N, CA, C, O and the ligand as a Tripos MOL2 file, in Angstrom:
@<TRIPOS>MOLECULE
protein
  249   247    63     0     0
PROTEIN
NO_CHARGES

@<TRIPOS>ATOM
      1 N           0.9590   -1.2320   -0.1830 N.3       1 MET1
      2 CA         -0.1230   -0.0070    0.0340 C.3       1 MET1
      3 C           0.9110    1.3310    0.0230 C.2       1 MET1
      4 O           1.5390    1.6500    1.0330 O.2       1 MET1
      5 N           0.9940    1.9970   -1.1290 N.am      2 GLY2
      6 CA          1.5150    3.2940   -1.2090 C.3       2 GLY2
      7 C           0.9720    4.4300   -0.6330 C.2       2 GLY2
      8 O          -0.2580    4.4550   -0.6250 O.2       2 GLY2
      9 N           1.5830    5.4330   -0.1190 N.am      3 GLU3
     10 CA          1.0160    6.8020    0.3460 C.3       3 GLU3
     11 C           0.8130    7.7280   -0.8920 C.2       3 GLU3
     12 O           0.1700    8.7770   -0.8730 O.2       3 GLU3
     13 N           1.4310    7.2110   -1.9330 N.am      4 GLU4
     14 CA          1.5650    8.2450   -3.1540 C.3       4 GLU4
     15 C           0.2660    8.5680   -3.6690 C.2       4 GLU4
     16 O           0.1330    9.6530   -4.2340 O.2       4 GLU4
     17 N          -0.8220    7.7040   -3.5480 N.am      5 GLY5
     18 CA         -2.1160    8.1680   -3.9940 C.3       5 GLY5
     19 C          -2.6190    9.2010   -3.2770 C.2       5 GLY5
     20 O          -3.3260    9.9900   -3.9040 O.2       5 GLY5
     21 N          -2.4090    9.4310   -1.9410 N.am      6 ILE6
     22 CA         -3.1050   10.2580   -1.2060 C.3       6 ILE6
     23 C          -2.7580   11.7510   -1.1290 C.2       6 ILE6
     24 O          -1.6840   12.0270   -0.5940 O.2       6 ILE6
     25 N          -3.4450   12.6460   -1.5430 N.am      7 LEU7
     26 CA         -3.3570   14.1590   -1.6020 C.3       7 LEU7
     27 C          -3.5370   14.6470   -0.3120 C.2       7 LEU7
     28 O          -4.4930   14.3020    0.3810 O.2       7 LEU7
     29 N          -2.6300   15.4760    0.0770 N.am      8 THR8
     30 CA         -3.1820   16.4730    1.2190 C.3       8 THR8
     31 C          -3.4970   18.0800    0.7410 C.2       8 THR8
     32 O          -2.6340   18.8090    0.2520 O.2       8 THR8
     33 N          -4.5590   18.3820    0.9220 N.am      9 ILE9
     34 CA         -4.7620   19.5740    0.7540 C.3       9 ILE9
     35 C          -5.2560   20.4220    1.7500 C.2       9 ILE9
     36 O          -5.6110   19.9770    2.8410 O.2       9 ILE9
     37 N          -5.3180   21.8450    1.4040 N.am     10 GLU10
     38 CA         -5.7280   22.8770    2.7370 C.3      10 GLU10
     39 C          -7.1410   22.5320    2.9800 C.2      10 GLU10
     40 O          -7.9050   22.1060    2.1140 O.2      10 GLU10
     41 N          -7.4940   22.7860    4.4530 N.am     11 LYS11
     42 CA         -8.8250   22.4210    4.8460 C.3      11 LYS11
     43 C          -9.6730   23.7220    4.0680 C.2      11 LYS11
     44 O          -9.2440   24.8700    3.9440 O.2      11 LYS11
     45 N         -10.8670   23.2460    3.6340 N.am     12 THR12
     46 CA        -11.5770   24.2780    2.6480 C.3      12 THR12
     47 C         -12.7490   24.7340    3.7200 C.2      12 THR12
     48 O         -13.3010   24.0670    4.5950 O.2      12 THR12
     49 N         -12.9170   26.0480    3.3530 N.am     13 GLU13
     50 CA        -14.1480   26.4670    3.9440 C.3      13 GLU13
     51 C         -15.3140   26.1230    3.1680 C.2      13 GLU13
     52 O         -15.2380   26.1080    1.9400 O.2      13 GLU13
     53 N         -16.4750   25.8220    3.8210 N.am     14 GLY14
     54 CA        -17.8310   25.4120    3.3110 C.3      14 GLY14
     55 C         -17.6030   24.0810    3.0310 C.2      14 GLY14
     56 O         -16.9160   23.2730    3.6560 O.2      14 GLY14
     57 N         -18.2690   23.9350    1.9970 N.am     15 ARG15
     58 CA        -18.4850   22.4340    1.5540 C.3      15 ARG15
     59 C         -17.3740   21.6430    1.2140 C.2      15 ARG15
     60 O         -16.4860   22.1680    0.5430 O.2      15 ARG15
     61 N         -17.2600   20.3190    1.6090 N.am     16 ARG16
     62 CA        -15.9950   19.5420    1.1520 C.3      16 ARG16
     63 C         -16.2840   19.0900   -0.0580 C.2      16 ARG16
     64 O         -17.3950   18.6410   -0.3410 O.2      16 ARG16
     65 N         -15.2090   19.1780   -0.9600 N.am     17 LYS17
     66 CA        -15.3990   18.4760   -2.1030 C.3      17 LYS17
     67 C         -14.3030   17.9220   -2.6690 C.2      17 LYS17
     68 O         -13.2100   18.3800   -2.3350 O.2      17 LYS17
     69 N         -14.3560   16.9550   -3.5260 N.am     18 CYS18
     70 CA        -13.1890   16.2370   -4.1410 C.3      18 CYS18
     71 C         -12.2750   17.2600   -4.8670 C.2      18 CYS18
     72 O         -12.7270   18.0370   -5.7070 O.2      18 CYS18
     73 N         -11.0020   17.2260   -4.5160 N.am     19 PRO19
     74 CA        -10.0380   17.9990   -5.3600 C.3      19 PRO19
     75 C          -9.8010   17.9810   -6.6010 C.2      19 PRO19
     76 O          -9.4670   18.9160   -7.3290 O.2      19 PRO19
     77 N         -10.0420   16.4970   -6.9350 N.am     20 LYS20
     78 CA         -9.7390   16.1870   -8.6290 C.3      20 LYS20
     79 C         -11.1970   16.3450   -9.4100 C.2      20 LYS20
     80 O         -11.1150   16.8110  -10.5470 O.2      20 LYS20
     81 N         -12.4760   16.0170   -8.9410 N.am     21 CYS21
     82 CA        -13.4170   16.2450   -9.9950 C.3      21 CYS21
     83 C         -14.4290   16.9530   -9.3940 C.2      21 CYS21
     84 O         -15.5950   16.8950   -9.7850 O.2      21 CYS21
     85 N         -14.0330   17.6560   -8.4150 N.am     22 ASN22
     86 CA        -15.0530   18.6680   -7.4930 C.3      22 ASN22
     87 C         -16.4780   18.0330   -7.0950 C.2      22 ASN22
     88 O         -17.4390   18.7700   -6.8790 O.2      22 ASN22
     89 N         -16.5670   16.6870   -7.0120 N.am     23 GLU23
     90 CA        -17.7760   16.1970   -6.4890 C.3      23 GLU23
     91 C         -18.1680   16.7030   -5.2490 C.2      23 GLU23
     92 O         -17.2310   16.5940   -4.4570 O.2      23 GLU23
     93 N         -19.2030   17.2360   -4.7210 N.am     24 GLU24
     94 CA        -19.6960   17.8130   -3.3560 C.3      24 GLU24
     95 C         -20.6000   17.2650   -2.6870 C.2      24 GLU24
     96 O         -21.0270   17.7410   -1.6350 O.2      24 GLU24
     97 N         -21.0450   16.0950   -3.2570 N.am     25 ASP25
     98 CA        -22.3200   15.4250   -2.6710 C.3      25 ASP25
     99 C         -21.8710   14.3600   -1.6640 C.2      25 ASP25
    100 O         -21.3010   13.2940   -1.9010 O.2      25 ASP25
    101 N         -22.2790   14.9170   -0.4020 N.am     26 LYS26
    102 CA        -21.8010   14.1920    0.8490 C.3      26 LYS26
    103 C         -21.8790   12.7540    0.5740 C.2      26 LYS26
    104 O         -20.9150   12.1230    1.0090 O.2      26 LYS26
    105 N         -22.8270   12.0360   -0.0700 N.am     27 ARG27
    106 CA        -23.0940   10.7430   -0.0760 C.3      27 ARG27
    107 C         -21.9150    9.9530   -0.9530 C.2      27 ARG27
    108 O         -21.6650    8.7480   -0.9300 O.2      27 ARG27
    109 N         -21.3200   10.9140   -1.6680 N.am     28 MET28
    110 CA        -20.2940   10.3660   -2.3970 C.3      28 MET28
    111 C         -19.0790   10.3500   -2.0290 C.2      28 MET28
    112 O         -18.2150    9.7310   -2.6500 O.2      28 MET28
    113 N         -18.8410   11.0850   -0.8870 N.am     29 ILE29
    114 CA        -17.6300   11.3170   -0.3870 C.3      29 ILE29
    115 C         -17.3430   10.4950    1.0520 C.2      29 ILE29
    116 O         -17.9780   10.8590    2.0420 O.2      29 ILE29
    117 N         -16.5710    9.6020    1.1440 N.am     30 HIS30
    118 CA        -16.5590    8.7140    2.2190 C.3      30 HIS30
    119 C         -15.4350    8.9730    3.1930 C.2      30 HIS30
    120 O         -14.2860    8.8950    2.7590 O.2      30 HIS30
    121 N         -15.6510    9.2910    4.5460 N.am     31 GLU31
    122 CA        -14.8790    9.7040    5.4030 C.3      31 GLU31
    123 C         -14.2790    8.3000    6.0240 C.2      31 GLU31
    124 O         -15.0340    7.3280    6.0180 O.2      31 GLU31
    125 N         -13.2260    8.1870    6.4480 N.am     32 SER32
    126 CA        -12.6350    6.9900    7.2370 C.3      32 SER32
    127 C         -11.2490    7.6960    8.1480 C.2      32 SER32
    128 O         -10.7000    8.7580    7.8550 O.2      32 SER32
    129 N         -10.9370    6.9280    9.1290 N.am     33 LEU33
    130 CA         -9.9750    7.0770    9.7820 C.3      33 LEU33
    131 C          -8.5730    6.9360    9.0630 C.2      33 LEU33
    132 O          -8.4040    5.9520    8.3430 O.2      33 LEU33
    133 N          -7.5270    7.8900    9.2210 N.am     34 ASP34
    134 CA         -6.3350    7.8050    8.7310 C.3      34 ASP34
    135 C          -5.3380    7.3540    9.7100 C.2      34 ASP34
    136 O          -4.7220    8.1030   10.4680 O.2      34 ASP34
    137 N          -5.2130    5.9990    9.6370 N.am     35 LYS35
    138 CA         -4.0520    5.5390   10.7620 C.3      35 LYS35
    139 C          -2.6230    5.9690   10.5740 C.2      35 LYS35
    140 O          -1.7170    5.6970   11.3630 O.2      35 LYS35
    141 N          -2.4910    6.6890    9.4240 N.am     36 GLU36
    142 CA         -1.0930    7.3150    9.2960 C.3      36 GLU36
    143 C          -0.8940    8.5680    9.7870 C.2      36 GLU36
    144 O           0.2490    8.9900    9.9610 O.2      36 GLU36
    145 N          -1.8440    9.2060   10.0290 N.am     37 THR37
    146 CA         -1.8330   10.4060   10.6840 C.3      37 THR37
    147 C          -2.2720   10.4340   12.3280 C.2      37 THR37
    148 O          -3.4720   10.4430   12.6030 O.2      37 THR37
    149 N          -1.3850   10.4450   13.2650 N.am     38 ILE38
    150 CA         -1.8200   10.5910   14.5690 C.3      38 ILE38
    151 C          -1.9790   12.0190   15.1610 C.2      38 ILE38
    152 O          -1.0030   12.7650   15.2430 O.2      38 ILE38
    153 N          -2.9880   12.3210   15.4950 N.am     39 ILE39
    154 CA         -3.0930   13.7420   16.0360 C.3      39 ILE39
    155 C          -2.8640   13.8120   17.3830 C.2      39 ILE39
    156 O          -2.5350   14.9180   17.8110 O.2      39 ILE39
    157 N          -2.9670   12.8080   18.2410 N.am     40 ASN40
    158 CA         -2.9740   12.8420   19.5230 C.3      40 ASN40
    159 C          -2.3990   11.3470   20.0430 C.2      40 ASN40
    160 O          -2.8670   10.3600   19.4760 O.2      40 ASN40
    161 N          -1.4240   11.1540   21.0790 N.am     41 ASP41
    162 CA         -0.9140    9.9700   21.4390 C.3      41 ASP41
    163 C          -2.0280    9.3980   22.5500 C.2      41 ASP41
    164 O          -2.7000    8.3730   22.4330 O.2      41 ASP41
    165 N          -2.0330   10.1480   23.4240 N.am     42 TYR42
    166 CA         -3.1060    9.3780   24.5360 C.3      42 TYR42
    167 C          -3.9610   10.6260   25.0260 C.2      42 TYR42
    168 O          -3.4880   11.6360   25.5470 O.2      42 TYR42
    169 N          -5.3490   10.3660   24.7580 N.am     43 PRO43
    170 CA         -5.6910    8.9710   24.0500 C.3      43 PRO43
    171 C          -5.3690    9.0570   22.5080 C.2      43 PRO43
    172 O          -5.1250   10.1540   22.0050 O.2      43 PRO43
    173 N          -5.3700    7.9470   21.7900 N.am     44 LYS44
    174 CA         -4.9060    7.8040   20.4150 C.3      44 LYS44
    175 C          -6.3080    8.4100   19.7010 C.2      44 LYS44
    176 O          -7.4960    8.1030   19.8050 O.2      44 LYS44
    177 N          -5.6770    9.2810   19.0320 N.am     45 MET45
    178 CA         -6.2730   10.0120   17.9370 C.3      45 MET45
    179 C          -5.9840   10.1270   16.7420 C.2      45 MET45
    180 O          -4.9080   10.6750   16.5060 O.2      45 MET45
    181 N          -6.7620    9.6940   15.6620 N.am     46 TYR46
    182 CA         -6.4020    9.4740   14.3300 C.3      46 TYR46
    183 C          -6.8520   10.8420   13.5150 C.2      46 TYR46
    184 O          -7.8010   11.5270   13.8970 O.2      46 TYR46
    185 N          -6.1280   11.1320   12.4510 N.am     47 GLY47
    186 CA         -6.7310   12.1130   11.6250 C.3      47 GLY47
    187 C          -7.6410   11.3560   10.6660 C.2      47 GLY47
    188 O          -7.6830   10.1280   10.6030 O.2      47 GLY47
    189 N          -8.3470   12.1720    9.9430 N.am     48 LYS48
    190 CA         -9.4390   11.3730    8.9840 C.3      48 LYS48
    191 C          -8.9740   11.7980    7.3880 C.2      48 LYS48
    192 O          -8.3670   12.8150    7.0510 O.2      48 LYS48
    193 N          -9.4470   10.7170    6.5480 N.am     49 LYS49
    194 CA         -9.0730   10.7890    5.1860 C.3      49 LYS49
    195 C         -10.3100   10.6720    4.4110 C.2      49 LYS49
    196 O         -11.2720   10.1280    4.9530 O.2      49 LYS49
    197 N         -10.4040   11.0870    3.2800 N.am     50 TYR50
    198 CA        -11.7750   11.3750    2.5240 C.3      50 TYR50
    199 C         -11.4400   10.4650    1.1460 C.2      50 TYR50
    200 O         -10.3570   10.6050    0.5790 O.2      50 TYR50
    201 N         -12.2540    9.7100    0.7520 N.am     51 ARG51
    202 CA        -12.3430    9.2120   -0.5540 C.3      51 ARG51
    203 C         -13.6090    9.3490   -1.5220 C.2      51 ARG51
    204 O         -14.7410    8.9430   -1.2570 O.2      51 ARG51
    205 N         -13.2440    9.9340   -2.5830 N.am     52 CYS52
    206 CA        -14.3830   10.1560   -3.5520 C.3      52 CYS52
    207 C         -14.8810    8.9330   -4.2050 C.2      52 CYS52
    208 O         -14.1050    8.1410   -4.7400 O.2      52 CYS52
    209 N         -16.2560    8.7460   -4.1740 N.am     53 GLY53
    210 CA        -17.1090    7.6990   -4.7510 C.3      53 GLY53
    211 C         -17.1280    7.7160   -6.3240 C.2      53 GLY53
    212 O         -17.4470    6.7570   -7.0260 O.2      53 GLY53
    213 N         -16.7640    8.8630   -6.7320 N.am     54 ARG54
    214 CA        -17.0290    9.0920   -8.1330 C.3      54 ARG54
    215 C         -15.6530    8.7610   -8.9900 C.2      54 ARG54
    216 O         -15.6600    7.9930   -9.9510 O.2      54 ARG54
    217 N         -14.4620    9.4490   -8.5100 N.am     55 CYS55
    218 CA        -13.3320    9.1980   -9.1700 C.3      55 CYS55
    219 C         -12.3550    8.4450   -8.2220 C.2      55 CYS55
    220 O         -11.1500    8.3340   -8.4520 O.2      55 CYS55
    221 N         -12.8710    8.0360   -7.3450 N.am     56 GLY56
    222 CA        -11.5580    7.1310   -6.3420 C.3      56 GLY56
    223 C         -10.7130    7.7310   -5.7190 C.2      56 GLY56
    224 O         -10.0410    7.0710   -4.9260 O.2      56 GLY56
    225 N         -10.4600    9.1350   -5.8530 N.am     57 CYS57
    226 CA         -9.3760    9.9210   -5.3290 C.3      57 CYS57
    227 C          -9.4210    9.9860   -3.9420 C.2      57 CYS57
    228 O         -10.4840   10.1100   -3.3340 O.2      57 CYS57
    229 N          -8.1270    9.8960   -3.3010 N.am     58 GLU58
    230 CA         -8.2410    9.9180   -1.8450 C.3      58 GLU58
    231 C          -7.3410   11.1080   -1.2470 C.2      58 GLU58
    232 O          -6.3220   11.4380   -1.8540 O.2      58 GLU58
    233 N          -7.6910   11.7040   -0.1420 N.am     59 TRP59
    234 CA         -7.0000   12.8900    0.2710 C.3      59 TRP59
    235 C          -7.3230   13.1350    1.7590 C.2      59 TRP59
    236 O          -8.3230   12.6840    2.3160 O.2      59 TRP59
    237 N          -6.4770   13.8130    2.2840 N.am     60 ARG60
    238 CA         -6.6290   14.1680    3.8490 C.3      60 ARG60
    239 C          -6.6550   15.8110    3.7380 C.2      60 ARG60
    240 O          -6.4360   16.3870    2.6720 O.2      60 ARG60
    241 N          -6.9000   16.3810    4.7640 N.am     61 GLU61
    242 CA         -6.8890   17.8890    4.8680 C.3      61 GLU61
    243 C          -5.8240   18.0270    6.0950 C.2      61 GLU61
    244 O          -5.6630   17.2650    7.0480 O.2      61 GLU61
    245 N          -5.1440   19.2450    5.7690 N.am     62 LYS62
    246 CA         -4.1970   19.5850    6.8270 C.3      62 LYS62
    247 C          -4.8900   20.2300    7.7300 C.2      62 LYS62
    248 O          -4.3410   20.6440    8.7500 O.2      62 LYS62
    249 ZN        -13.6250   12.8330   -7.2280 Zn       63 ZN63
@<TRIPOS>BOND
     1     1     2 1
     2     2     3 1
     3     3     4 2
     4     3     5 am
     5     5     6 1
     6     6     7 1
     7     7     8 2
     8     7     9 am
     9     9    10 1
    10    10    11 1
    11    11    12 2
    12    11    13 am
    13    13    14 1
    14    14    15 1
    15    15    16 2
    16    15    17 am
    17    17    18 1
    18    18    19 1
    19    19    20 2
    20    19    21 am
    21    21    22 1
    22    22    23 1
    23    23    24 2
    24    23    25 am
    25    25    26 1
    26    26    27 1
    27    27    28 2
    28    27    29 am
    29    29    30 1
    30    30    31 1
    31    31    32 2
    32    31    33 am
    33    33    34 1
    34    34    35 1
    35    35    36 2
    36    35    37 am
    37    37    38 1
    38    38    39 1
    39    39    40 2
    40    39    41 am
    41    41    42 1
    42    42    43 1
    43    43    44 2
    44    43    45 am
    45    45    46 1
    46    46    47 1
    47    47    48 2
    48    47    49 am
    49    49    50 1
    50    50    51 1
    51    51    52 2
    52    51    53 am
    53    53    54 1
    54    54    55 1
    55    55    56 2
    56    55    57 am
    57    57    58 1
    58    58    59 1
    59    59    60 2
    60    59    61 am
    61    61    62 1
    62    62    63 1
    63    63    64 2
    64    63    65 am
    65    65    66 1
    66    66    67 1
    67    67    68 2
    68    67    69 am
    69    69    70 1
    70    70    71 1
    71    71    72 2
    72    71    73 am
    73    73    74 1
    74    74    75 1
    75    75    76 2
    76    75    77 am
    77    77    78 1
    78    78    79 1
    79    79    80 2
    80    79    81 am
    81    81    82 1
    82    82    83 1
    83    83    84 2
    84    83    85 am
    85    85    86 1
    86    86    87 1
    87    87    88 2
    88    87    89 am
    89    89    90 1
    90    90    91 1
    91    91    92 2
    92    91    93 am
    93    93    94 1
    94    94    95 1
    95    95    96 2
    96    95    97 am
    97    97    98 1
    98    98    99 1
    99    99   100 2
   100    99   101 am
   101   101   102 1
   102   102   103 1
   103   103   104 2
   104   103   105 am
   105   105   106 1
   106   106   107 1
   107   107   108 2
   108   107   109 am
   109   109   110 1
   110   110   111 1
   111   111   112 2
   112   111   113 am
   113   113   114 1
   114   114   115 1
   115   115   116 2
   116   115   117 am
   117   117   118 1
   118   118   119 1
   119   119   120 2
   120   119   121 am
   121   121   122 1
   122   122   123 1
   123   123   124 2
   124   123   125 am
   125   125   126 1
   126   126   127 1
   127   127   128 2
   128   127   129 am
   129   129   130 1
   130   130   131 1
   131   131   132 2
   132   131   133 am
   133   133   134 1
   134   134   135 1
   135   135   136 2
   136   135   137 am
   137   137   138 1
   138   138   139 1
   139   139   140 2
   140   139   141 am
   141   141   142 1
   142   142   143 1
   143   143   144 2
   144   143   145 am
   145   145   146 1
   146   146   147 1
   147   147   148 2
   148   147   149 am
   149   149   150 1
   150   150   151 1
   151   151   152 2
   152   151   153 am
   153   153   154 1
   154   154   155 1
   155   155   156 2
   156   155   157 am
   157   157   158 1
   158   158   159 1
   159   159   160 2
   160   159   161 am
   161   161   162 1
   162   162   163 1
   163   163   164 2
   164   163   165 am
   165   165   166 1
   166   166   167 1
   167   167   168 2
   168   167   169 am
   169   169   170 1
   170   170   171 1
   171   171   172 2
   172   171   173 am
   173   173   174 1
   174   174   175 1
   175   175   176 2
   176   175   177 am
   177   177   178 1
   178   178   179 1
   179   179   180 2
   180   179   181 am
   181   181   182 1
   182   182   183 1
   183   183   184 2
   184   183   185 am
   185   185   186 1
   186   186   187 1
   187   187   188 2
   188   187   189 am
   189   189   190 1
   190   190   191 1
   191   191   192 2
   192   191   193 am
   193   193   194 1
   194   194   195 1
   195   195   196 2
   196   195   197 am
   197   197   198 1
   198   198   199 1
   199   199   200 2
   200   199   201 am
   201   201   202 1
   202   202   203 1
   203   203   204 2
   204   203   205 am
   205   205   206 1
   206   206   207 1
   207   207   208 2
   208   207   209 am
   209   209   210 1
   210   210   211 1
   211   211   212 2
   212   211   213 am
   213   213   214 1
   214   214   215 1
   215   215   216 2
   216   215   217 am
   217   217   218 1
   218   218   219 1
   219   219   220 2
   220   219   221 am
   221   221   222 1
   222   222   223 1
   223   223   224 2
   224   223   225 am
   225   225   226 1
   226   226   227 1
   227   227   228 2
   228   227   229 am
   229   229   230 1
   230   230   231 1
   231   231   232 2
   232   231   233 am
   233   233   234 1
   234   234   235 1
   235   235   236 2
   236   235   237 am
   237   237   238 1
   238   238   239 1
   239   239   240 2
   240   239   241 am
   241   241   242 1
   242   242   243 1
   243   243   244 2
   244   243   245 am
   245   245   246 1
   246   246   247 1
   247   247   248 2
@<TRIPOS>SUBSTRUCTURE
     1 MET1         2 RESIDUE 1 A MET
     2 GLY2         6 RESIDUE 1 A GLY
     3 GLU3        10 RESIDUE 1 A GLU
     4 GLU4        14 RESIDUE 1 A GLU
     5 GLY5        18 RESIDUE 1 A GLY
     6 ILE6        22 RESIDUE 1 A ILE
     7 LEU7        26 RESIDUE 1 A LEU
     8 THR8        30 RESIDUE 1 A THR
     9 ILE9        34 RESIDUE 1 A ILE
    10 GLU10       38 RESIDUE 1 A GLU
    11 LYS11       42 RESIDUE 1 A LYS
    12 THR12       46 RESIDUE 1 A THR
    13 GLU13       50 RESIDUE 1 A GLU
    14 GLY14       54 RESIDUE 1 A GLY
    15 ARG15       58 RESIDUE 1 A ARG
    16 ARG16       62 RESIDUE 1 A ARG
    17 LYS17       66 RESIDUE 1 A LYS
    18 CYS18       70 RESIDUE 1 A CYS
    19 PRO19       74 RESIDUE 1 A PRO
    20 LYS20       78 RESIDUE 1 A LYS
    21 CYS21       82 RESIDUE 1 A CYS
    22 ASN22       86 RESIDUE 1 A ASN
    23 GLU23       90 RESIDUE 1 A GLU
    24 GLU24       94 RESIDUE 1 A GLU
    25 ASP25       98 RESIDUE 1 A ASP
    26 LYS26      102 RESIDUE 1 A LYS
    27 ARG27      106 RESIDUE 1 A ARG
    28 MET28      110 RESIDUE 1 A MET
    29 ILE29      114 RESIDUE 1 A ILE
    30 HIS30      118 RESIDUE 1 A HIS
    31 GLU31      122 RESIDUE 1 A GLU
    32 SER32      126 RESIDUE 1 A SER
    33 LEU33      130 RESIDUE 1 A LEU
    34 ASP34      134 RESIDUE 1 A ASP
    35 LYS35      138 RESIDUE 1 A LYS
    36 GLU36      142 RESIDUE 1 A GLU
    37 THR37      146 RESIDUE 1 A THR
    38 ILE38      150 RESIDUE 1 A ILE
    39 ILE39      154 RESIDUE 1 A ILE
    40 ASN40      158 RESIDUE 1 A ASN
    41 ASP41      162 RESIDUE 1 A ASP
    42 TYR42      166 RESIDUE 1 A TYR
    43 PRO43      170 RESIDUE 1 A PRO
    44 LYS44      174 RESIDUE 1 A LYS
    45 MET45      178 RESIDUE 1 A MET
    46 TYR46      182 RESIDUE 1 A TYR
    47 GLY47      186 RESIDUE 1 A GLY
    48 LYS48      190 RESIDUE 1 A LYS
    49 LYS49      194 RESIDUE 1 A LYS
    50 TYR50      198 RESIDUE 1 A TYR
    51 ARG51      202 RESIDUE 1 A ARG
    52 CYS52      206 RESIDUE 1 A CYS
    53 GLY53      210 RESIDUE 1 A GLY
    54 ARG54      214 RESIDUE 1 A ARG
    55 CYS55      218 RESIDUE 1 A CYS
    56 GLY56      222 RESIDUE 1 A GLY
    57 CYS57      226 RESIDUE 1 A CYS
    58 GLU58      230 RESIDUE 1 A GLU
    59 TRP59      234 RESIDUE 1 A TRP
    60 ARG60      238 RESIDUE 1 A ARG
    61 GLU61      242 RESIDUE 1 A GLU
    62 LYS62      246 RESIDUE 1 A LYS
    63 ZN63       249 GROUP 0 **** ****
């Protein structure tokens, strides 16, 4: 599993949308835990990543 496929983008104001195809339908944007990004050690907290159901693009927000 390579990390190369994941984009990192600036957190956007307002609606979240796919950085590649601009999909902004919430039902098409799947949120999941990003185990590569630890935002707190104790308690363990992970960042989030998103995947677009339309083009398959994955990204995380800064
Ligand atoms: Zn997309």
